[in-house]
N, C-alpha and C positions, 0 to 999 in steps of 0.2 A: 637467605630464605629460598626454599625450593617451591616454585609455583608452576601450576598448569595454567597456561594462557589459552582460554577457550574462545576462539574467534567464532562469531555468529553473524550479527548484523553490523560488522565493522571490518569489511574486507579491504583494508588499506594499510599502508605504512604511515602516511602522514597524519599528524595530529590524532594519534590513537593512544588513549590512556593505558591500554594493555602494554604497549611498548615503552611506557615511561616508568615501569616498575623494575627495580634493580634485583639482581639475584640470578640464581640458576633456574632456567625456565624450560618448560616443555610446551611449545606452541602446538595446538591441535585444532582440527576442524572435523566435525562429525556430520557425515551425510546421514541424517536421522531416518532410520528405516520405518519408524512409525508414521512419519510424514510422507515419505516417498511411496509407500505402498498404496496410498490413496490417490496418486497422481497418474495421469496418462503418460505413456512412454515418451511422447514428444513434447512434454511440458516445457514451455519457453523459459520459465523462471529457472528451472534446474540447469538448462543450457547456459544461461547467463551466470548463475552462481558457480557452476563447474569451471567455466572459463576464468572467472575472477579468482577462484580458489587456486587454480593452477598458476595464474599470474602472481598471486600473493606468495605462494610457495617459492617461486623463483626470486622474487624481490627480497624475501627474507633470507634466502641463501646468499644473495649478493651482499647482505649485511652481516653475514657470518652466522645466521640462524637457519631455521628450517621450519617446516610445518608437517606434523604427523597427521595423516588422514585416516579416518575410520568410516566404515559403513556398518552401522549398528544402532541399537537402542542406546541412547546416551547413558541410561542407568547402568547398563552392562559395561560400558566403557569405563565409567568412574568406579564401578565395583572392582574392576581389575587394577585401576590406577591407585585406588585408595590403599592398596597393599604395598606400594613402593616408597612410602615415606615422604610424600609431599606435604607441605605445610598448609597449602590452600589451593583452591581453584579461583582464578580471577576471570570475570566476564562482565560485559556490559549488560545492564538490566533490560529485560524484555518483558512486556507487561500484558500480553494476551493470556487467556486462561490456561491454555496448554503449556505455554512457556513457564508461567509461574508455578504450576504444579510440578513440572519437570525439574525446575531449579530447586524447589523445596525438597524433592527427593534426593537430588544430588547433594544438597547441603547436609543431609543426614549421613552422608558418606565422607565428606571432606568439608572443612571450613570454607564458606563461600564468600568471596570478596566481590560485592556488587560495585561496579564502576558506572558512573553516570556518563552516558555518551550519546545516546540515540536522539534525545530531545533537548530542547533548550533548558527546560526546567525539570527537576525531579518531581514525581507525583505528589510529594508531601510539601513542596516548596510554596505553591500558590494556594493559600487557604484563606477563608474568611476570618474575621476577628475571633469567632468562637471556635476556630480550628476545624471547621467542617468544610467539605469541598464546595466550590461554586457549582451551581446548576445552570447558570445563564452565561452565555459567552461574553457579553459586553463588560460586566463587572470583572470577570476573569481576565479579560484582555487588559483592562485598565490597571488591575493589580499587577499583572505580569509586567507591563511596561514600567511600573514604578519600582519593581524589584530587579530589573535588568541592570547589570553592572558590567564593567570591563572584564570581570572574572568569567562571565558567561561566554566571552569571546576568546579567552586565552587558549593558545595552542599548546598541546602537550608535547614536550620534547622527546625525541628518540634517544634512549640511553643505552649504553653498552650492557649486554646481558650475556651470561655464559649459557651455553646450550646443554641441556640434559642429554646424556649419552644414551641413545637408543637407535633403533632402525627407522629411518625416515623414508625408505623406499616403498613405493606402492601404496595401495589402499588396504588397510587391515579390516577384513570382514569378521565380525563377531556375531555369531548366531547360535544360541543355545551352547553346546559344547564345541562348536566349530570355530576354528581360528584359521583363516586363509588369507594369504597375501594376493591381492589382485592388481592388475595393471592400472596405471593412472589414465583411465579413459572412461568416458561417460557410460559406455556399455557395461562396465564392471558393476555399476549400481543399478543396472536394469533399465536404463533409459537410453534414448537416442538423441543425437545432437540436432539442434535446430539452428539454422543460420540466422544470426541477428546482426543487424547493422546499427550498432550502438556506439556513439561517440564517447570518448573519455570524459569524465565529469569536468575536468578543467576546461576542455574545449567547449562543452555545453555552457558552462558559466561564462566563458569569454564571449560566446555568441549571443548571450541573453541580452535583449534590449529592454532594460528595466524602465527606461524613460517612457516606453510605449505601453508598459504592462497594464496599467490601470484600465485603459480602454481596450487594448487588443486581446487581453486574456479571455474576454467573453465571446470572441469571434472564432468559431471552429474552423473557418476556411483558411485562416492564416496561422503561422507559428507565433502565437502571441504569449504563450505560457513559457515558464522557465525550462520545462522538460527535465527537471532535476528530481522528480518524484522517485524514479527508479533508483537513482544513485543514493538518495537519502534513505530509501527503504532498505537497501542492503549495505549501507555504510561505505560505499566506494568514494564518498566525499563526506566530510564531517559537517554537522550542522553549524559548528563554530566557524568553519571556513566560509560558509554561506553568510553568516552574520558579519564576519570581517569584510566580506565583499560589499554588503549593504552599507557598512560604516564608511567604506571608501567612496562609494557612490554618493552617499549623503553629503560627504565633504565637498563633492563636486557640485552640489546644489540640486541633485536629482532626488525626486520624491521617492521614498522607500516604503511609505506607510502601507500601501495596498498589498505589497508582497509580504512585508513583515506580518501583516494581519493574517495572511494565509498560513504562515509558519506557526503562528500562535494557535490558529485553528487546529493545525496538525497536533500540537501539544495538547490542546483542550480535549480532543477526541481520545487520545491515549490516556489522558488523566481521568476521563469519565469511565473508560473501560477498566482502569485500575481500581477505581473506588467503587464501581458498580459492576462487577464481573458478570452478573447474571444477564445483563443486557446483550451479551454476545449472542444469545439464542432467544431471549424472551423480551416482550414489550416492556418498556418502562411504565407506560400508562395506556389505558384503554384495553378492553377485553377483546375487541374485534381483531382477529388475526388473519383475515383474508379468506378467500374462498378457493379451495383447490379445484383447478380446472386444467387438466393436462393438455387439452387441445389449445387453449389460449396460450399456455406456457410454451408449447412447441412452436406456435406461430411467432411468439416473441423471440425465442432462441434461434429461430431460423431466419429472422429478419423478414417475416411475411405478415406483418400486422396491417399493412396498407397505409400506415402513417409514415410519410417519408423521413422526417427527422429522426424518428425512433429506429426505423429500419437501417438508415444510414449509420447511426451510431453503433448498432449491433454488428453491421458489416465491418466497420472499422475495427471493432473489438475482436471479432473472429479472425480477421486477416492480419492484424498487427499486434494484438495483445494490448492495445491502448484505446482509450476513448477520451475525447475532449471533456473537460470537467463540466462545462455548461450542458453538454449533451448527456452526460451521466445523470445529471439532475432531472432533465426532461424525461429520459428513459425510465428512471426510477419512479418518478411521479406517475407516468403512464402505466407502468407495471402494477403499482400498488393502488392507484385510484381509478384509472379507466378499466383495467383488466381485473382489479380487485384480487390479485394473486397475493399469497403470503410473502411479506418482504424477505423472509428467510430464504425463499426459493431464488429470488433475485440476487440476494447477497451471495449465495452459493454459486450462482451462474457467473457473477463477476469474479468471485474468488477463483474459479476454475480457469478463467481466461485472462485476467488482468496481469500484465507483466510486473506492474508496480504494486501488486496487491498488498495491502496492509490491513490487518484485521480490524484495528481500532477505527481507522478512517472509513473503511468500507461499511462496517456494521453501523456506526453512528450516522453515516450519510444515508444509508437505507432507512434507518429508523426516523431520521429527519424527514425524508420524503414521504414515508408512510404516515407521519404524524403521531408515531407511537413512542418517540424517544424522549430524551431529557431536553426539552425545548419548550419555550413558552408559547410558541405558535400552535394553535389548535388544529384539529382534524380538517378544517374546511379549506386549508391551503391546497389548491389543485392547479398544477400548471396546464395551460392550454397549449398542446404541442404545436398547433398551427400558428398561434400568435408568437410563441417562443421562436419558431423557425423564421417567421416574418421579421422579427426584431433582430435576431442574431445571425441569420443567414439569408438576408433579404433577396439576394440574387441567386439563391439556391446553389451556390458554388460548392459548398460542402456536401449537400445532398446529392448533387449530380456526380460528384467525385466517387461516391460509393454506390450510387444507384444509377448505373449507366442506362438502364431501361427507361429512365425519366428524362433523358437527354433532350428530347424534342418538346417537352412540356415547358411552358413559361413558369417563372417563379410564382405568378399569381395563381396559376392552376395547381401547382404543387402545394401551395399553402392555403388552399381553399377546400375545406372538408366537404362541403356540399357538392362541389364539382367532382371530387374524387369518388364520392358516393354514387353519383349519377352517371359517370362515364367509365368506359372500359379502356384500360391502358394495357397494351400488349406486354405479357410476361410480368405484370405487376398486379397484385390483388387489390380489391376494394378494401377500405378500412373495415376491420373486424368489429369495431364498436363505433357508436356515435358519441363523440366526446361530450357534447352538452348533456346528453341523457346519462352517460356513464358517470359524469361528475355529480349529477344530482343523486344518483343511486348511492354513490360512495359516501356523500355527506349524510344522507339519510341513515345509512347503516352505522356510521360512526356516532351519529347523534343518538341513535337508539342504544 
């Protein structure tokens, strides 16, 4: 069989279902011009992806294979490849709205072999007794645990494949009638390289202190999370390898439940977006969609809200492309409830800057914070950013790390809204809203 192996969110050799398929293969990666044209020239994610694609190409060559690179609209690529007598295109399923529509169009050109790889469960695997999707996480989680078998942890073997004979040098640009071979460098696709100090996924997993995770994951001042989200997002590590790691740790007597629950949450959000694709842009419930206020939005995006934990989180995001998960929730709640801004604006801001951006996780998390999503909790859930900071960053270590202008303040002052409202701090603004009043307004608007 002659197959096109389309690498996307699986930029690795190990445990990759694409590389377990026998036959004559054409491995490809497409720098999607539809996506790239909407990004800034120094987008961190593209730098990461580009470096991983180049590394994958070399690793495939070491195995007697190669990777043909394209810079084009994927439909144009497959329109040309469909004429060459391939039996199918194989790729791992991707479930956001754009990806599903793109894959549907490709499937009209060539038989499409969807491989399950990105998540633990396929979208149709965890269903209620009446074969409808779960809307609440806890029953989904319980059903998912009951369905988990050793098969979900199985590693895919690397098998010998014969390489399709074509030119693998350079990046082939396809645009309208233009066919041009470009150098393998990021400038060829119209972007610039950004230096990223990112450890290999195996090193990240080895350094992960799972025994401390349940407590430390909520503390933004320390490295208590797994730091695997980026590698899972782009498939530089397989979800099955992470599950096998958890199985080994569990055998040592280490509790794995808290982290496993987060992996299932990741599945759940992708599952919901798959079954309810309209929620990528629209509320699942409630008609209130926020109040457009460009001034408040700018203050948030520039880390000038005067609320220390929020501004610290935004600074971290802008400078590193990352934000601690607890702080993401605090920021999203403040954005949608205190500032009353449309959750779609916040989702787009995170999408622009997050290195580990995943459409499903980002969209569903923002809808959860806004109270508009598929979630049993109603609209009146509002985080108090000062109490959250006091609980999770009591010594203001995280806040001071990113807001050096607050270095001389005590943690008590930093987490006291009344003090911040009444006093002038050099080079730092007063809070732009009173949280207590803003929360009352938000609840009133949602109730209406």
